[in-house]
Each structure stands twice: as structure tokens, then as C-alpha cells.
N, C-alpha and C positions, 0 to 999 in steps of 0.2 A: 504494499499499500504506499502511496506517496505520502511523504512526511511533511505535512503543511504545518507551519508554525501557528500556534493558537493565538487568538486575539488580534489577528490582522484585519485591518480595514482597507479595502482596495482604494478608497479615496484618500484617506489620511496618510497611507504608507507611500504613496507615489511621491518621490523626491522632487520630480519636476512634472509639470503638466503634460509635456509631450514625451516623457520617457516611458517606453513600453517594456524595456527589459533592463534589469540591473543585476549583474553578478558581482558580489562583494566579498573581498578577502578570500578568494578561492585558492585552495591548495590541493594538490593531487600528487600522490607518490605511487610509484610502481616498484616495489621492493626497495632497493636503496637509491633508486633514481627519482629525483624530484622533477616532475614534469611541469608543475605550476606552483609558484611560491608567492602566496598572498597577492593575487592578481585581481583587480576589479575592472569591470567592463560595462559600459552602458550603451544601449541602442535607443535612438529617438525616432519618433514617427516621421515618416517621409524623408529619411536621410539615407545616403549611401555611405556607410562606414566601411573603410578598407582596413582589414586586418593583415598585417605584414610581419614577416619574420623568417629567419632561416629555418631549414629543416631541423626539427628537434627543439624549436623555440617554445612550443607549447600551444601553437594555434589549433592543431587537430584535437588536442585534449580539451581545450576550451569549447570547441564546437560540439564535442561529444558529451560534455557536461551540460551545455545548454539544451541539447537535443535529448537528454535523458539516457544516453547510452552508458555514460560513467557517472558514478556517484562521487562528489568531492569529499575529500577527507575533512576539509574545513571550509566554512563560508556559507553564504545564503544567496538565493536567487529570487528576485522579484520580477514577476511577469504580469503585465496588466494590473498592477497594484496588489497582486497576491503573492505572498512570500512563501518560499519553500526551502527546506534544508536540502532536498534533492528532488529531481524530476524523473519521471519514468518516460519512456518514448511516447506512450499514449497520452499522458498529461501534457507533454510538450506539444504534441500535435493539436490537442484540444485548445491549448493556449495560442494557437496560430503560428507555431514555429515549424517551418519546413526546411529541410536541408537537401540541396541538390549536389550529390557527390559526383565524382568524375565519370563513374560508370552509368549515371543517370537512372538506374533501377527501372529500365524499360523492358518490355517483352519483344525481342527482335522479330519473332515469328508472327506477331499480331500487327494489324494495320494501325495507321495514325489514329483513326477514330476509335478503335478498340482500346488502344493504350490510354487515350485521353479519358474515355468514359468508364474504364473498367472498375475503378474505385466506387463510383456511384452505383454501378450495376450490382457489385458484390454487396454494398451496404443496403440495397433495396431488399435483398433476400429472395428475389424472384428467381424461379428455376428456368423460366423462359426469357430469352433476350428479345427486347423490343428494338429492332434495328433502326427504326425511324428515330427512336429516342436517343440511341447511341450517336447517330449522325448529328442530331440536334444538339446534344451536349457537346460534341466536338466542335461544331460550328460556333457555338457560344463561347467556348474556351479560346478558339482562335481569334474571335472578335475582341476578347479581353486585351490582347496584346497587339491587335491589328496586323496579323500576318496571315498568309495564305499558304496552306499545304495540301497536297492531294490526300484526301481522307482515306482512299482505298490502297494507298501505298504501304508496303510492309516496311516497318521501321528499320529493318536490317539493310534496306536499300538506300536509306537517307544519309546525308552528310552528318558529321558530328554537330555542326551548328544547328541543323534542323532537329536533331534528337534532343539537343539542349532546350530548344523552344518548347518541345512537347513536355519536357520535365518541368519547365516554368509554368505551363498551362496547368498541369496536374496539381502543382503547388497552389495555384490560385483557386482552383475548383475545390481544394481542401480547406478553403477560407483562411489562407495564409495571411498573417499580418507582418511576419518577419520571414524573409527568404534568405537562407545562408547558402552562398554559392562558393564551392570549394574548388579553387583553381579553374575557373570556368572557361578560360581562353587558351588552355594548354595546347589543344590540337586545332585551333582556329587560324585561318588566314586573316590578314589585316582587314580585308573587306568584310569578313564574317564578324570580326570583333566590332567593327563600326556598326553593323546591323544589330548585334547583341546590345551594345551600349545604347542604341536608340530605344530598344525595348526596355532596358533597365531604367533609363531616364523617364520613360513613359509610366512605368510602375511607380516611380518616385512621385511624379506629378499627381498620381491617384492616392497618395498617402501611404504607400507601401514602404516598409523599411528593408534595406538590403545590407547584409553583412557580406562583403566581397573579399574573399581571401585569395591573395595572388602573390607571386614572386616578381611579376613584371612591373617594375617601377614606373615606366613610362605610361602604362595603363592606369596605375594607381593615380598618378598625377592628373590624368585626363578625367577620370570618373569619380574620384572621391570628394565627398563633402567634409569628411573628417577621417584622419588616419591614426590608427593605433599600431604600435610596433612592440612585438615581444622579442626578447633575447634571453636564452637560457632559462626559460620558465618565469621571467619577470617582465613587467610592462615597463618599457623604456621611453615611450612617447605616446601621447594621446592629445591631439590638437587639431584645430581647423586646418584643412588641407590647403587653403589659399596661400600661395607663396611658398609652399613646401617643394624643395627640389630633390632630385635623386641623390645628390651627394649627402645631404643632411640625413635622408632615410638610410642610405648605405651605412653611415656612421652609427646610427642608433640600432641598426640591425646587427652589425658586426662588432662594434666597439673599436673600429679602426677605419682609417680613411683608405679608400681604394683608388689609387691614382692611375687612371687610364692614360694620362699623358706621359707617364714614366715608362711605358712599355717599350722594350727594345726588340727589334726584329732582326733575325739572322739574315745574312746575305745569301742570295741565290746566285750561283755562278752561271751566267747565261751561256757561257761556252760549253758547259757540260752537256753531254748527250741526254735527251729526255729519258726518264724512267718509264713513262707511259706516253704513248702517242696514239691518238684515235683519229681515224680518217673516214669521213662520210658514213658514220654509223647510223643505222636506221632501225627502228622498232615500230611495227604497225600499231597505230593508236597509242603511241608513246612519244617518239621523238624522230627528227628527220635531219639527215645530213650534218650530224654533229661531228666537229673536228676540233681537237685541241691537244696541247702538250703539257705534261707535268714534269718538272725538273726535280732532281734530288734536292732535299732540304727546302722544298717549296710547299707552302700551304695555298692551295688554289681554291677559292670560294666559288660555289655555284648557287645562284639564287634565282628565284622566280615564284610566282603565285602557285597555289594549288592548281594542278592541271597543266603546268608549264612543261612537264616532262622531266623535272629535276630528279625525282625519286626513281622514276622508270630508268633513267640513265644510270643511276647508282646500281640498281638491281640487275641491269644488263651487264655491267662491268663485273658484278659479283656472280654472274651465271644463273641468277634466280629467274630472270626474264631475258633469255638469250636474244641478242640482236639478230634481225633478219638479214642484214647485209652490212657491208663496211668492214674496216680492218682495224685490228688492235695490235699494237706493237709494245712489247715489254723489253726494255733495254736493247732496242734496235731489232729484236726478232719478232716476226709476226706469230701470234698465237691464236688459238681457237678457244673461246670460253663459252661452252655450252652447258655447263653445270657448275654448281657451287664447288664441287671437288676440283674442277678445272682451275677455278679462280684461286682457291687456297693453295693448290699445288704450285701455282705461279707466283705465290707470295702476295696475294690480294686479300685484305681483311675488310670486313664491313660491320660497322656499329650502327644498328638501326635506330630510328627515332623513338620507337616504342620499346623501351628496355624491359618493361614488365612482361609483355606478351611475346616478344620476339628475341630478347637478349639474355634472359635469365631463367633459371629454374628456381622459383622463389622458395620452395620448401626444402631445397638442398642447401648444404653448407656453402659458405663463402669459398672454402677450399675446393670443393667439387666444381663450383662454377668457374673458378679460375683455370683449372687444369683440363676442362672438358675438351678443349680444342687440341690438346696434345696428349690425350690419354694413351694413345698408342705407343708413345715414346717411354711411358712409365711402366710398361708391362714387362715382366721378367720372362724367362724361358718357359716357365710353366703356364704362361698365360694369365698370371695374377698381377694385379697392380702392386708396385713397390710402394708401400705406405710411406716409408721414410722419404723417398724421392718426391712423392706427391706432396707431402707436408713441407718439404724444403722449397719446392717450386712455388707453392702458395705463399709461403712466408717471404720469399724473395720479392714477390709482386706487392704484397701488403706493405713491405718496407719501401719499395721503390716508388710506389704511387701514394704513399702516406695514407693508406686506408685506415679510418678511425673505427676500430673494432676491438673488443677485449680479447677475441679469439677467432681465428679463421674457421673454427668448427661450428660457429653459430650459423643459423640459417640466414641466407642472404636477405630475406625479407625483413630482417631485424635492422638493417642499415637505412640511413637516410638516402634520399634521392641522389645526392651528389656522390655518396660512397657507393651506391649501387652502380652508378655510371662508371666509376673507377673500376669496379669488378668487370663490367663488360669490356672496358678498355684492356684490363689485365689479361682477360681470356684471349683476346686476339694478339696482344703484344707478346704473349708467351709463345705464339707460333712463329715469331720472328719474321713479320711480314716486310715486304719492300714498299707496299702501297697501302695506305690506311684510308678507307672511305668512312667519313663521319656524317651521318644524317641526323641533323638537329641534335648535336652532342650535349646541349645543356637545357633541353626541354624539361620543364618542371623542376629545375635545380635552382636553389637559392643563390642570392647575389654573391655571397662569400665563396661558395663551392664553385660557382660559375667562373669567377676570376682565377681560382686555382686550376680549373680544368683548361681554361684558356692558356695559362702559363705552361701547363703540361703539354698542350698541343704545340706550342712554339718550341719547347724543349725537344720534343720528339722529332720535329722537323730538323732541328740542328744536329740531331744524331744521324741524319741521312735519309730518313723516311721521306717519301712523297705523300702528301696528305691532300685529299679532296674533301672539302668541308661544305656540306649542303645545308643552307639555312636561309630563312627569311628574316632573321634577327640582324638588322643592319649594324648596330653597334658591335655584335659578335663578329661579323665579317671584318670590320675595320680593326678589331683588336687581335685578329689571328692571321689574316690572309695577306699575301703579297699581291695577288691579282684576284679579280672577281669577274666571273662570267655571268651574264644575265640571260636567262631563258624565258621565252615567251612563245606560247602555242607550239611547243615541241622543238623550237629551234634556238640556238644561241644567237642572240641578236646584237649583243655588245660585249666588249671586253674592256675592263678598266684596271689600271694600276691603282693601288690603294691611295697613293699620294696625289693622284690626278683627279679625284672626285670627292666631294663632301658627302657626309651621311645624308644630309637633307636632299641633295641632288639625286643620290642613288635611290632613296626611298620614293622620290617622285617618279623615277623611271620604273621602279618596281610595281607601283600601283597604277601606272598608266594603262589606259584601256587597251585590251589585247584583242586581236581578231579571233573569232571562234573557229577552231579547226573543223574542216568539213567532215572528218571521220571521227570526231570526238563523240563519245557516248553521251546521251542525254543526262543532265544532272537534275536530281530531284530537289536541289536546294532552292528555296525561295526566300529572298531577303525581305526584311520588314518593309511593309508598304508605307508610302509617305502619308 
């Protein structure tokens, strides 16, 4: 049973007229780890409050306390004037709190209409489905945020942005007063982020409160009314977002200044023969006539919007989506890359943008994840894995990449996002590659870990690797790359040296209107209507 403090009066207990949630002096421990230490947080009606902090700062713990998943060890929570020692998930929902996690909690095999209306249908207790009512509920939900989606489309066929809109609609239909959005823009393009922000601002104008949790400081600057920063389980900032810049937020997040101006780039010898040369490479419904060179010690950036062909190009070079025509040369020798095994045999490694689903075995140990790409080298004559060699190899990469973990034997899911990304890097670096393809290497990684991964990328290049870095994060490209290729509609349309273009100019080129490819498959994404 929910533990409600006796003698509370909803009117008299509200600290401020517009305050709808207040968490006071919250502390939470997990064994010997202090996740939150005497932290207070308020949310006001009709505001967008951005909660910012590095991985492990306590953001997720606070969200789970507010939503009733965790019980605080100390502190009180006041929602809509009612005070609680702890919330249950049901009480939290009844108080109008809805959390939209990164997986959206949707049914991929059901249609848009079915996903939107399913909660109301279940709550009705009826054994027969009224399909006209399902469509009516869905249409009313879409109208709430002024968007248009095909009601009969299966959710599995939709873009991430559209799935997120459905999750927002479901929250509104559950009579939400506070919507908590956990890293909502991680997998969105800039155009989709703009459409989402339009929806969020529309909700704010209707009096909805948004707790927006993000690592992306440029987005926080754009959307926040108020910014709250956590560091190591404590609140270090809570202030009006007006005039707040990224440098100040970085300092309060990390406790140190991150100086992007102090970055030093290693030299690339233009006289060196290319490690990788691509000539007129083509992939049906992917990319066309792609040609470029990658030198030793070079970080070559490839950017473009979703659908530009950037990821398909990476997958072709890694053998997952073999090219239909064209030539690939490695160290001057033409090679055929038809499978992933071909690519790895030629010294090509690929770090995907989705480390959770494509890069890691979450339930397995850090050690196992690191050595999986070289397990064949660790087998003795009897066909058994040499445990000492395996442990030694894992420890080597833990030290070299400065992985923050008490033990490599812990499951990899116990690590922060930044450290998980280091494990994926370690897995492929252990195979001693010549070329490293990084697709969105810091997606979902906090600002401190991001700077450290950027430093690691520059360091790996100076050790002789050729690195292809695929990203639409413009500052990331400028902090790591020597050259940047811009893809649009499946083609490389421009090449820039980092020093010859500004971030603002590249961003303008990135979002410039692109022609639609004649062979491009239809997209189900529909942006917010004006």
C-alpha cells in the first residue's frame, strides 16, 4: 500500500501555486553505492524542465522514484498537493505522471490505432473490440498533438520519431499532467528533433509539464525553461535556462572545464599511400558512385541526414550489405568484401550506432564481451578457452581504455553508456584492425565520456589506424576529423577540410533540402503539421 503521510491538505501543502511535483531531500542507496544524496527537485505547471547529468549522476534513479519504481531511503514526494513517503507505479500514474522510456513500450506487431487505443480498450473490460471506437480514439489522440500518422500502419514499420509521437499520445490519453522523456532524441535526425520540439512546445502551451532528460546540451539550450544538473548523486545546478551556455553546464556536470579549443590533431602525411580506396561503389537503394580515400593516421568524417546512405556505406565496407558494383582497395590491393568475415579478415572493424542491440551481449561479462572477436586465438589444443589468457587480454583493454569497473567479471550491462562504448571499442581493437569504422560513436554518451572517447579516437589514429567516423553531430566531427565528406541522397556531394569550414556552415549544408531518390523506399514518417 502507498504510504501517504497523514494530515496533509492538498491546498495548504503546496509550496507554490503552480508547483505540481516536489521531491524533497531524496536519498537512495544500492548496497554501498549512493545513487542520490539529499536531492530535491520541483516541477511546475506548463514548464519544460531539463534534467542533465553524466551517466551515473542519479538522473535515472530520480525518474524511477518519481514514477514509483524505486522507493527512496529518505525524503518525501508531494504531487498535486498530496504528500507521500513513497509512490507505487499505479499511484504515480493516477497522479498524472507518465514516463516515456527509450524503448517507448509499444507493440510493434500492432497498428498505430491499436497501440494508441489499447489501454482504453483494456480498461473498458469489453471482450469484443469496437473497431470504429479504436479509430476514433486514435484520431482524437493524434489531434491532441496536431500530427498525422497512417492509422493502419504497423508500428514496426514506423520511424523512431513516429513511434515516439505514439508514446506521447498514449501518455496524454492516460490523463498525464507530467510527461518524463528519457533521452528522447537519441535516435532522431535534426529534422525529426525540430518536429518533436514543436510538439513539446505545443504541450507546454496547453499547461503540460515536461521533464526532459538529455545529454545533448545544444538541445537543452534550445528547449529548456529551467535546467537542473546532477553530478555524482547530488544536485549542482537548478536555475532558469535563459542565458545558460554549454560551457557552464559542462562544468556543473563534470566538475571541470572541457576545453575544445585545446584539442591537438595529429598530422596526416598526404604522401602516404591510402589504407583504403573506394572507387565508384554502388549499392541498390543505398548509395551511388561513391569514391574516396582514407590515409593512415586519418580520421575521415562522413555525415548526412537519415537516408543519405551513410550507414549503408559503412555496412557495405563491413560486408553486411555487400556493394553491387565498384572497387575496394586495401593498401593498394583490390579486395572483395562480400561478408563480415571478409571484412574482418582484411582488418576492417565496425562499431555500430546501437551498442545495446548490435554491439554487446548485455548479460555476459565485460571480459567475455571484450574477447569475443578473438576467442579463436585463446583456444588451446584441446579446444578449450585458456582462462588465464582470456583474463589477461581483457585486463589489458580495461587498463588501456581506462574502463571504470570494479571487475571485468561483472556483466557489461552494469556499466555506464560511455564505458559500454569503450567495451565495444575494446572488442574490435583486440582484433588489431587496420581500419576502424565508427557509426555514431558517442550516441547516448554523457559529455565527460564523450570528450574522453574523442581523445581516444584521435589517439588511435595517431597509432596508425585509419578511422571512418559517421555522425550527424557537427561538433563531434570538428573535434575528431581531419576531413569531412557530406552525403546526400546516396551520393558524396562535398568534401571539406576541417579548417576550411565552420560548424555553422556545415550544419547549414547538412540540413539543406535534398532531392528525393527515385528508388528510395517510401517513408512512413510524417512531421508535425503546421
